[in-house]
N, C-alpha and C positions, 0 to 999 in steps of 0.2 A: 517621627511620624509613622503610624502603623500602615500596613499594606492596604487596608480599606481606605484610609485617609488619603494615601497616595493615589489610589484609583479615582476617588471622587475629585480630587484636586486636578488630576490629569484630564479627566473628562470635562471638567469646567473649562480648562484652557482650550480644549478642542473646539469649543463653541465661541471662538473669537477673542478670548482673553489672551493678552500678551504673555509670553513665557515659553512658547514653542515657536521660535523664529523660522521664517522662510529663508532658506540659505542655499546658495549654489557653492559647491566645493570643487576646486580644480587643483590637482596635485596632492596635497595632504592637508587635512583640517579636522577640526573638532567642532561639534555643535552641541551646546549645553541645553538640555531640556530640564527646566526647573522642576524639582520634585521627582524626577525620573533618573537622570544621569547624562552621560555624554555619548553622542553618536560620533564615532571616529571613522574617517574615510581616507583611504589612500588610492588615488586615481581620480575619479570624477563622481560627483553625487549631487543630489537635490533633496532637500529636507523641508517638509512643510507639515502643517497639521493634517493635511489630506493625503500626502504621498511621501514615500521615501524611496529614492532610486539610488543605487550604488553600482558603479562599474569599476572593478579593480579589486580592492579588499576593504573590508569594513568590520566594525564591531558595534553591535547595538545593545543598549541596556535592556534589561527585562522590564516588563510592564508597559511596553509600547502598544498603542491602540490607534490605528489609522485606517483610512479606507483602502489604501493600496501600498504594497511593498513589492518592489521589483529589484532583484539583486543578481548580478553576474560577476563571477570571479570567486573569491574566497571570503565568506562572510560567517560571522558567529553572532549568536544572540545569547546574552547572559541572563536568561530567565524566560518568562512567558511572553508570547507575542500574539496579537490579534489584529486581523485585517479582513476586509471583505474579499479582496483579491490579493493573493500572495504568490509570488513566483521566484524561484531560485534556479540558477544555472551555474554549473561549476562545482564548487565545494562549499557546503553550508551545514552548520550545526546549530541546534537550538537546545540550550541547557534549561529546558522547562517544557511547558505545554504550548501547543499551537491551536488556535481557533480561527477558522476562516470559512468563507462561503466557497471559495475556489482556491485550491492549493495545487500548484504545479511545480515540479522540480525535475531537473535534468542534470545528470552527473552523479555526485555523491551527496546524499542528504541524510542527516541523522537528527532525531529528536529524542531527548532523554525522557520526556514525559509522554503524555497522550496527545492524540490528534482528534479534533472535532471539526468536521467540515461538511459541506454539501457534496462537493466534487473533489476527488483527489486523482491527479494524473502524475505519474512518475516514470522516468526512464533512466536507467543506470542502476546505482546502488541506493537502496532505500532502507532505513532502519528506524524503528520506533521502540522506545524503551517501555512503552505501556500500550494500552488498547488504542485502536483506531475505530472511531464511530463516524459514520457518514449518513447523511440524510438522503443521498442519492447513489452515487457510483464511485467505484475505485477502478482505475485502469493503470496497470503497471507493466513495464517491459524491462527486463534485466533481473536483478535479484531483490527479493523482498524479505526482510527480517523484522518480525514483530514479536515483542516479548509478551503481549497479551492477546486479546481477541481482536478479530476484524469483524465489524458489523456494518452492513450497508443495506439500505432498504431496497435498492433496485438491482445493482449488479456489482460483482467482483470479478474482474477479468485480469488474469496474470499470464504473461508470456515470459518464461524464463524459469527462475528457481525460487522456491518458497520455503521459508523457515518460520513457522508460527508456533509459539508455545501454547497458545489458547486454541479457541475454535473459530471457524468462519461461519457466520450466519448472514444470509442474504436471500434475495428472491431468485437470482440466477448466478450460479458460480461457473466460470469458464476458466480453464487452465490449459495452456499449451506448454508442455514441459520443455525445459531447455535441453541442450545436448552439447557435450564438450567436456571441459575440465572438471566441472562439478556435476556429479551424477545422481545426487539424492536430494529430494525435497521432502518436507514434512509439515503436517498440520496436526499437532499432538492432540488437540481437543476434539477433532472430528469436524465434519462439514454438514451444515443444515441449510437446505434451500428448497425452493419449489422445483428447480431444475439444476442438475449437476452434470457438467461435461468436462472430462479430463482426457486430453489427447497428448500423445507423444509428438515431438517435433517432426515435421515432414521434411525429409532430406532428399526426396525424389527429384527435386529441381536443382540440387547443388551439383555442379560439375567441376572437374579439373581437366584442363586441356580438351574440353568438349567430351569428356568421358564421365559417366555417372560416378559420383563419389561413393566409395564403398562404405556401407553403414558401419562396418566394424572399425573404421578409422575414427569414428566419433561415438564414444560410449553413450548409450541411451540413459536418460534420466528416469527415475522412478519416484513416485509419490507415496510416502508412508503416512498413514493416518489411522484414527480410531474408527468410529462409526460414520458411515455416510447415509444420511437420511434425506429423502426428497419426497415432496408431495406428488410430483408428477414424474418427469423423466430422469434417468440416470444413464450416462454413457461413460465407461471407464476404460482407459488403456494404461498399461504399466503402473497400476495402482496396487499397493499392498495395504490391506485394511482388516479390521475386525469383523464388522457386520455391515451389510448393505440392505437398505429398505426403501422401496419406492413403488410407484405404480408400474411404469414400463422401464425395465432394467436391461441394459446391455453390458455384459462383462466380456471385454475383448481380450486380445492377446497380451501376455505379459502381466496379467492380473493374478493376485493371490488373495483369497478371502479366507481368513482363519476361522470365522464364525459362521453365521447364517446369511443367506441371500433370500430376502423376503420380497415378494411382488404381489400386486393385486390385479395387474393388467396383463402385460406380456413380459416374457423373459427370453434373452438370447445369451448363450454362453459359448465363447470360443473354445475350440478343442484344446488349445494350448494353455487356457486359463486353469488355475488350480483352485478348487473349492473344497473346503473341509467336509461339507455335506451338500446334497443336492438342493437346488432352489425349492423354496416353499411358497405355495400360493396362499395368500391371506385375503381376508375381506377388506373392503374399502374402509370400514369403520375401525379396524384394529390399529392401535398406535404403535 
């Protein structure tokens, strides 16, 4: 049976045809889905055409398409998976593509293929082997590694460390750089947005024995990227890049700009920032 035939047969079963049994699993068990494969559970689980829930460890066949997937513990998916609401906590891997309306993951989450969703929320270690495309928003805390582009229509917000082989394209990009063992973040393809805000981690509130923590104890992170282009505002801290172009531009401490800084509205450059050339004022119509 071809992949397309499998998909059609599976969708037919989702509409009330027998073949995808509703099953509760306690301890260890397997649920066979005709034309798709076996769902294996160790711990507790619930499997139905509408929902898959696993607590403990599990292995899911590729080609699954349900309304909801909620897994906690250690779970692997042997191919593509699709659901309206998808949530993973603990350790999870997908050996294929992920399609969802809402995808949330906490702990360690890796996808070998691409991700398409409306909303993506991740905390911990997040890895994608291809592009991430979102109809709305990406919010991430921890480390983010993406081998392709990140595109989100509304917002990309990252707190921690970033490693993106492609570019980030969104309406609003916000990054609060991590601080500690890993000191470098990168977006190799550059950043394009209406507004770009990159700030270093604030340690002013961190204390030891009621004394302020010395900043030198925690190395500051730096973001390396190509060009940063924004239609409106740009605020940069601890960023090393090629060119910067926006309307209102703030280049704060710790920044290095190897090319040009172009602005059409206002510009502010910290005395400790390093620019290859003085900022250039351009007209609103220049690209």
